[in-house]
Structure formats: C-alpha cells, structure tokens
C-alpha positions in Angstrom: 0.2 -0.2 -0.1 1.6 3.3 -0.5 2.0 6.2 1.4 -0.5 8.9 0.1 -3.3 5.4 -0.2 -2.3 4.7 3.7 -2.7 8.2 4.9 -6.0 8.4 3.0 -7.5 5.2 4.3 -6.8 6.1 7.9 -8.3 9.6 7.9 -11.8 8.1 6.1 -11.5 5.2 9.3 -11.3 8.4 11.7 -14.0 10.0 9.8 -16.5 7.5 10.4 -15.2 6.4 13.9 -16.0 10.2 14.8 -19.7 10.3 13.0 -20.2 7.1 15.0 -19.2 8.6 18.5 -21.4 11.5 17.5 -24.4 9.3 17.1 -25.6 9.2 21.3 -25.9 12.8 20.6 -28.8 12.2 18.1 -31.5 10.1 19.9 -34.5 12.5 19.1 -35.9 13.6 15.2 -34.9 17.2 16.3 -31.4 16.2 17.0 -30.6 14.5 14.3 -31.7 17.0 12.0 -30.2 19.7 13.9 -31.3 21.7 17.8 -29.1 23.9 19.7 -25.9 23.8 17.7 -23.4 26.6 19.0 -21.8 28.6 16.9 -18.2 26.3 15.9 -20.9 23.4 15.1 -22.8 25.5 12.8 -20.3 27.1 11.0 -18.7 23.7 10.6 -21.9 22.1 9.3 -22.2 25.3 7.1 -18.8 25.2 5.4 -19.5 21.8 4.1 -22.2 22.8 1.7 -19.4 25.6 0.3 -15.9 23.4 0.4 -16.1 20.6 -1.5 -14.3 18.9 -4.8 -14.7 22.4 -6.7 -13.2 24.5 -4.3 -10.1 22.0 -4.0 -9.8 20.0 -7.5 -12.0 22.4 -9.2 -10.2 25.9 -8.5 -7.3 24.7 -9.0 -8.0 23.7 -12.5 -8.7 27.2 -12.8 -5.7 28.5 -11.6 -3.5 26.3 -13.9 -5.8 27.7 -17.0 -6.7 31.5 -15.9 -4.5 31.4 -12.5 -5.6 33.6 -9.5 -8.9 34.8 -10.8 -10.3 31.4 -9.9 -10.6 32.3 -6.3 -13.6 33.8 -7.3 -15.5 30.7 -7.0 -14.9 30.3 -3.2 -15.1 34.3 -2.9 -18.9 34.5 -4.4 -19.6 31.9 -2.4 -18.3 33.4 0.4 -20.3 36.8 -0.5 -23.4 34.6 -1.2 -23.4 33.6 2.7 -22.4 37.4 4.1 -25.5 38.3 2.4 -27.5 35.7 4.0 -26.1 36.2 7.1 -26.7 39.9 7.2 -30.4 40.3 5.7 -32.2 36.8 5.9 -30.7 34.9 9.0 -32.7 36.5 11.4 -35.4 36.5 9.7 -35.5 33.0 8.6 -34.5 31.8 12.0 -37.6 33.5 13.0 -39.9 31.4 11.4 -39.5 28.1 13.7 -38.4 25.5 10.6 -35.5 23.4 9.7 -35.8 23.8 5.8 -36.1 26.5 3.2 -39.2 24.8 1.7 -40.5 25.5 5.3 -39.8 29.3 4.8 -41.0 29.0 1.6 -45.0 28.1 2.9 -44.7 30.7 5.2 -45.2 33.0 2.4 -46.3 31.2 -0.7 -48.0 27.8 0.9 -47.7 24.2 1.1 -48.5 23.4 -2.4 -45.4 25.6 -3.0 -43.4 24.3 -0.2 -44.3 20.8 -2.3 -43.1 21.7 -5.2 -40.4 23.7 -3.9 -39.0 20.6 -1.9 -38.9 18.0 -4.9 -36.7 20.8 -7.0 -35.0 21.8 -3.6 -33.8 17.5 -3.2 -33.2 17.4 -6.7 -30.7 20.3 -6.9 -29.5 18.3 -3.4 -28.7 15.0 -5.5 -27.0 16.6 -8.6 -25.0 18.1 -6.1 -24.2 14.7 -4.2 -23.7 12.8 -7.3 -20.7 15.1 -8.1 -19.6 15.6 -5.4 -19.4 11.4 -5.2 -18.3 11.4 -8.7 -15.2 13.8 -7.6 -14.5 11.2 -4.5 -14.3 8.0 -7.2 -12.5 10.0 -9.8 -9.4 10.9 -6.8 -9.4 6.7 -6.2 -8.8 6.1 -9.9 -5.9 9.0 -10.8 -4.6 9.0 -7.5 -4.8 5.6 -5.9 -5.4 3.1 -9.1 -8.3 2.1 -7.6 -11.2 0.8 -9.4 -14.1 3.9 -9.5 -16.9 1.5 -8.7 -14.9 0.0 -5.9 -14.0 3.5 -5.2 -17.4 5.2 -5.1 -18.9 2.2 -3.2 -16.4 2.0 -0.2 -16.7 5.6 0.2 -20.1 5.5 -0.5 -21.4 3.2 2.3 -18.0 4.7 4.5 -19.8 8.3 4.6 -24.0 6.8 4.6 -22.8 4.5 7.6 -21.6 7.7 9.9 -24.1 10.4 8.6 -27.1 7.9 9.6 -25.2 7.2 12.7 -25.8 10.8 14.2 -26.9 13.3 11.5 -26.3 17.0 12.0 -23.8 16.7 14.7 -22.0 13.4 13.0 -21.7 15.8 10.1 -20.3 19.0 12.5 -18.0 16.7 14.4 -16.4 15.4 11.5 -16.4 18.9 9.4 -14.2 20.8 12.2 -12.2 17.8 11.4 -12.4 18.0 8.0 -11.4 22.3 8.1 -8.6 22.2 9.9 -7.1 19.1 7.2 -7.9 21.5 4.1 -6.8 24.9 6.0 -3.7 23.6 7.1 -3.0 20.4 4.4 -3.1 23.6 2.4 -0.9 25.8 4.0 1.8 22.8 4.2 1.4 22.3 0.6 1.9 26.0 -0.8 4.7 25.6 1.8 6.5 22.6 -0.3 5.6 23.8 -3.2 7.3 27.2 -2.8 10.5 25.0 -2.4 9.6 22.9 -4.9 9.1 25.2 -7.8 12.0 27.9 -6.4 10.2 29.7 -4.8 6.7 31.8 -5.7 8.5 34.3 -7.8 9.2 31.3 -10.0 5.1 31.6 -10.8 5.9 35.3 -12.0 9.0 34.0 -13.5 6.9 31.7 -15.6 3.6 32.4 -16.2 1.9 35.5 -17.9 0.7 38.6 -16.3 -2.3 38.0 -18.3 -4.2 36.4 -17.5 -2.8 34.7 -14.7 -2.9 37.8 -12.0 -5.3 39.3 -13.2 -8.6 38.8 -10.9 -10.7 39.6 -14.0 -8.6 37.0 -15.7 -11.4 34.3 -15.9 -14.0 37.1 -17.1 -16.1 39.4 -16.0 -19.3 37.5 -17.2 -18.1 34.2 -15.5 -17.9 36.0 -12.5 -20.7 37.5 -12.0 -22.3 34.5 -12.8 -20.6 33.3 -10.0 -21.3 35.8 -7.7 -25.0 36.7 -9.0 -25.5 32.5 -8.6 -24.0 32.6 -5.1 -26.0 35.2 -3.3 -29.1 33.7 -4.6 -28.0 30.5 -4.2 -26.7 31.0 -0.6 -30.2 32.2 0.2 -32.0 29.1 -0.5 -29.1 26.4 0.0 -31.1 23.7 2.5 -27.7 22.1 3.3 -25.9 25.3 4.1 -28.8 27.0 5.7 -30.0 24.2 7.9 -26.9 24.8 10.8 -28.5 28.0 10.6 -32.1 27.3 11.0 -31.1 25.0 13.9 -28.3 27.4 15.7 -29.7 27.9 19.7 -30.8 31.2 19.1 -30.9 34.1 16.6 -27.5 35.9 17.6 -25.8 32.1 16.9 -27.8 32.3 13.7 -26.3 35.0 12.1 -22.7 35.3 14.0 -22.3 32.3 12.9 -23.8 32.5 9.0 -21.2 35.5 8.7 -18.2 33.3 10.2 -19.0 30.7 7.7 -19.0 33.6 4.6 -15.2 34.6 5.7 -14.1 30.8 6.2 -14.9 30.1 2.8 -14.2 33.0 1.0 -9.6 32.8 1.0 -9.8 29.2 0.6 -10.1 29.5 -3.5 -7.2 31.6 -2.7 -4.9 29.1 -1.8 -6.0 26.3 -4.4 -5.8 28.4 -7.6 -2.1 29.1 -6.4 -1.8 25.5 -6.1 -3.0 25.2 -9.6 -0.6 28.0 -11.0 2.1 26.3 -9.6 1.1 23.3 -11.1 1.3 25.2 -14.1 4.9 26.0 -14.1 5.9 22.5 -13.0 4.1 20.3 -15.6 2.9 23.3 -18.5 2.5 19.9 -20.9 -0.2 18.3 -18.4 -2.9 17.4 -20.8 -5.7 17.5 -18.1 -6.1 20.2 -16.3 -8.4 18.5 -13.5 -5.4 16.9 -12.4 -3.0 19.5 -11.9 -3.2 19.4 -8.2 -3.4 15.5 -7.7 -0.6 15.2 -10.1 1.5 18.2 -8.3 0.8 16.5 -5.1 1.7 12.7 -5.9 5.3 14.5 -7.1 5.8 15.8 -3.8 7.2 14.1 -0.5 4.8 11.0 -0.1 3.9 12.4 3.8 3.6 15.8 2.5 1.5 14.6 -0.5 -0.4 12.1 1.5 -2.0 14.9 4.1 -2.8 17.0 1.2 -4.7 14.9 -1.3 -6.7 13.6 2.5 -7.7 17.3 2.3 -9.1 17.2 -1.0 -11.0 13.8 -0.1 -12.1 16.0 3.4 -13.3 18.6 1.4 -15.6 15.9 -1.0 -16.9 14.5 2.4 -17.8 17.6 4.2 -20.0 18.1 1.4 -21.3 14.6 0.5 -22.8 14.3 4.1 -24.4 17.6 4.7 -26.3 17.2 1.0 -27.5 13.8 1.8 -29.1 15.3 5.2 -30.7 17.9 3.7 -32.3 16.0 0.9 -33.1 13.4 3.8 -34.8 16.7 6.0 -36.8 18.0 3.2 -38.2 14.9 2.7 -39.2 14.2 6.1 -40.6 17.5 7.1 -42.0 19.0 3.8 -43.6 15.8 2.4 -44.2 12.8 4.5 -44.7 14.9 7.8 -46.5 18.2 6.3 -48.5 16.1 4.0 -49.1 12.1 4.6 -48.7 12.1 8.4 -48.6 15.4 10.7 -49.0 13.5 13.7 -46.0 11.3 13.2 -44.4 10.7 16.7 -40.7 11.1 17.1 -39.9 8.2 17.0 -41.1 7.5 13.5 -39.7 10.7 12.2 -36.4 9.6 13.1 -36.3 6.7 11.5 -38.0 8.0 8.2 -35.0 11.0 8.2 -32.0 8.3 8.3 -34.2 6.1 5.8 -34.4 8.8 3.5 -31.0 10.1 3.9 -29.4 6.7 3.7 -31.6 6.4 0.1 -30.4 9.9 -1.0 -27.2 8.9 -0.3 -27.6 5.3 -2.2 -29.5 7.5 -5.5 -26.2 9.7 -5.2 -23.6 6.6 -5.8 -26.1 5.0 -8.4 -26.3 8.1 -10.4 -22.3 8.7 -9.8 -22.3 4.7 -11.2 -24.4 5.4 -14.3 -22.9 9.1 -15.0 -19.1 8.5 -14.5 -16.8 9.9 -18.2 -19.6 11.9 -19.4 -20.5 15.6 -19.3 -24.0 14.9 -18.2 -23.3 15.1 -14.4 -22.0 18.9 -15.1 -25.3 19.7 -17.2 -27.1 18.2 -14.5 -25.4 20.4 -11.6 -25.4 23.6 -13.7 -29.4 23.3 -13.9 -29.4 22.7 -10.0 -27.6 25.9 -9.2 -29.7 27.7 -11.7 -33.2 25.8 -9.9 -31.7 26.9 -6.6 -31.5 30.2 -7.2 -34.4 31.0 -9.4 -36.6 29.7 -6.0 -35.0 32.5 -4.0 -36.3 35.2 -6.7 -39.9 33.3 -6.0 -39.6 33.5 -2.2 -38.3 37.2 -2.8 -41.7 38.0 -4.7 -43.1 36.5 -2.0 -41.7 38.0 1.2 -42.1 41.5 -0.1 -44.8 41.7 -3.1 -47.9 41.1 -1.3 -49.6 40.5 -4.9 -47.7 37.0 -5.3 -49.9 34.3 -5.7 -49.6 30.3 -4.8 -50.5 29.3 -8.2 -48.7 32.0 -9.7 -45.4 31.0 -7.7 -46.0 27.2 -8.6 -46.3 28.1 -12.2 -43.0 30.4 -11.7 -41.0 27.2 -10.4 -42.1 24.7 -13.4 -41.4 28.1 -16.3 -38.3 28.6 -14.7 -36.7 24.9 -14.8 -38.2 24.4 -18.0 -36.4 27.5 -19.0 -33.3 26.6 -17.2 -33.1 22.8 -18.5 -33.7 24.1 -22.3 -30.2 26.6 -21.3 -28.1 23.8 -20.5 -29.6 21.4 -23.0 -28.9 23.8 -25.6 -25.5 24.2 -24.2 -24.7 21.2 -24.2 -25.7 20.1 -27.9 -24.4 23.5 -29.3 -21.0 24.8 -27.1 -22.8 27.9 -26.4 -25.6 29.6 -24.8 -29.2 30.3 -26.9 -28.5 34.4 -26.7 -25.1 35.2 -26.2 -21.4 33.5 -24.5 -22.2 35.5 -21.7 -25.9 35.2 -20.9 -25.3 31.7 -19.0 -28.2 29.5 -17.5 -28.6 31.9 -13.9 -29.1 35.1 -15.7 -31.8 33.2 -17.8 -32.9 31.8 -14.7 -33.7 34.5 -12.6 -35.2 36.6 -15.4 -37.6 33.4 -16.2 -38.0 33.1 -12.2 -38.8 37.2 -11.9 -41.0 37.5 -15.3 -43.0 34.5 -14.6 -43.9 35.1 -10.8 -45.4 38.7 -12.0 -47.3 37.0 -14.9 -48.7 34.7 -13.2 -49.5 35.9 -9.7 -51.6 38.3 -11.9 -53.5 35.4 -13.7 -54.2 33.3 -11.0 -54.9 35.2 -8.0 -55.1 33.7 -4.3 -57.2 36.1 -2.2 -55.6 34.2 0.6 -52.3 34.0 0.0 -52.3 38.2 -0.3 -53.8 38.7 3.5 -51.3 36.1 4.7 -48.0 38.4 3.1 -49.8 41.2 3.9 -49.7 40.3 8.0 -46.6 38.2 7.7 -44.9 41.9 6.4 -46.5 43.5 9.2 
C-alpha cells in the first residue's frame, strides 16, 4: 500500500469513527436534523455546502488555466453566505422551521412548499452525485483504485457516519475536515514553494495576463458566479439547515457571517496551487489533474496529507447534502402532507431511511454518469433552479400580490427555461442568446417575469392576505 493511500484510508476510518461517536447525541428527530447548535458546530456544518471538491480540484483547475481569478469561485460563495447572514438569517430563524421549503410555505403556501421541496431535493442529489464522482475520480487517478469500488467503499462509509449522528456527525467530522483542508493546503503551499523554486517562479514563468489578473477568467463568469452564489446561498438547504438549527438568532447570524469568512479565502490557496502546477507541468494535458499530479510528485507523506485534505473537502460536502435531502423529504412531504401526527420515533426512522436512500441514489447516479458530461449539465441546471427559487421567495416576502398558483407556475417555467439552457449548451457548445448569458441569468429573469405574470393570472386572495400579515 502506498503512503498516500495509507494516509487517506486512515483519515477515512477516523471520519467514520467520529461520526459513529456522535450517534449518542442524535437520539431524537430534532437532534438528528440539528437543534440548539453553537457557533462552532454551525460554522463547521455550514461550510460543507461551500467547500467541496470544486473548491479544491475545481479551483486548482481554473488556477492552472486562468490563474488567480479562479479564486472567485469561493470568494463568490463567501459573499453569498455573508449576504445571507446580514439580510436573511434573522428572518429565517424566526420562522420556526428546519427546511427552506418550510420557509417558502410561510409566504407562498403549502403547494409551493411541496414543489420547492421536490426541486431542492433534485439540487441536493445533483450536487451530491458530483461530489461522489469527484471522490471516485480521486480514487482512480491518484490511488489506482477501480472507480466502482472506490465509489461503493466511500459511499457506504459516508452513509454510515451520516446516518449514525445526523447533524451532530456532520458538525464533528467537518471540524476535522476544515482543519485538514486549511492545514493541508498551507503545508502544500510551503512545500510547493521550494519544489518550484519559490513563488517568484510563478511571476517568472506565467504571463501576467491572465494569470495575475482578478478578471483573467472573464467578468461574465465572475458575475455569474456571484449572482448564483448570492441567490443560491439564500435557498441552499445544506447551508441554511445549520442556521435554522442554531440555538438562537444571534448564533445564527454570527455563524453565517463567520462561515462566509471561512469559505471566501480558500480558493486563493487552491488557485495558487493550480498556478504552481502550471509552472511545474506546463504540458499537462488534463487541467483537472493539476492538483493531484502536483501532490503525487511531492514527498509521499506531505502529498498524502494534502490529498487527504482534498478528500476531506469532498466528504464535508456529501454528508450535509444527503442529510438535507432526507430532511426535506421527511419534514416537507412525509410529515407535512402524509402524516402530520407522526411520533418522534417514526420521524427519526423516516429521516434516517430517506437520508440513506438519498446517498444510495447519489452512488447509483455516480456509477451511471461517470465519464460523461451529463453530471456537469445537471449541476449547472440545479444551481440555476436554486437561485431562481430565491427570486420567487423574494416576491413572496416583499410583493403582496404574489399568488400560490403563480409561484408554482413560475417554478415550473423557470425549471423548463433552465433545462433548455443547459441542454442547448450541451449540444451546441454555446448559450442560446450570447456567450455570457448563462443559465443563471436566464433562470433568474424567467423566475421574476413568470412570478409577476402568473400571479396576475392566478389570484389567490388567501395568500395575499397572508403576505400582508407576514410583512407587518
């Protein structure tokens, strides 16, 4: 067994053990979904939504091809979470719910809650599948494992520790993941500096444009990331669930703000590593392998620690994703629609079963979609839907004429527009209107226009009255 594989295996086993340890703190449905969390647990659980495989291997890929501007990915996510903390954390926390669809129901009604729950569960499954593929790819390209075996082993492992303790398992393990991610990346930067001949080698071997320009990746992409992050942060179940589970409003707001500060700078570190890989391996054919290739050529122990930090980033996202999917099914569909009087024991069972099934579904999709571009298209579509849902919610909060049926139709129309955008790009290589008019812009505009139009077409007096009373 190679040193790198041994370190990652030990790290994975330790993660499972910590997750199992948290089981004793999750003896009720409320504790499983999250309740009474302090700042540290909220921050640890919340960052998992934003610091996944894309923030490590993905941003290093952008660093390899476009330079430091690739860091905008996590900077944009940090901005989104800070906007959430300043403008919406207090409001959300006051609504006495643990799901984003539950928030939506307060302003738009139960039918919209169900539709939003289905759409957001799809978002969670898409993101979770992408993370599992990232974990499996790491196993293939770096550790020499068979993809199917890597996915099954890792998938079963993260399902076990997530089901054991729910939000408590996520909080405890993510504290370790955060330490490993920042610590491992810092070690990598220190070692890489010597490996490539100092960071002066970056300026000596890379052109200033685009590698040292914050707009090197292009402002259309940067602005799209920021818009998607700000809108998405305010409807991201996995990121918002810890805030809704905070022990009070002050903890909710403080932890959301700190989460943004933790998330934002991480991409700068991984973008620099991608730039270092460009200096050392300028002929590398696949930019996606920039960071793993760099790490495999360092000291085996150092490389193993940093590869473990990449693995930690993936794990820190997968667990809150499948818990979020299970929570929304349990709270927004099973308990809200089918069995409102279900006992706590029954809700806990349904939560564990639905969370486990979400993980299994992600594993199956990862095995089916591996090697194709379909998963990326699905993720882009999912992100556009999440941002558009927040636009509909904003109308529900601030525009008293928003109707329940209008909101439902707006979500359906937005989904159709977003799907058309990504399918069109997948088949033609460009967006329908212009190169910079991404699915994010299309979905947001479609959400706004269709909410206004269909709210006038379908008038719901009861929802109007509810909006008026909720805004007072």
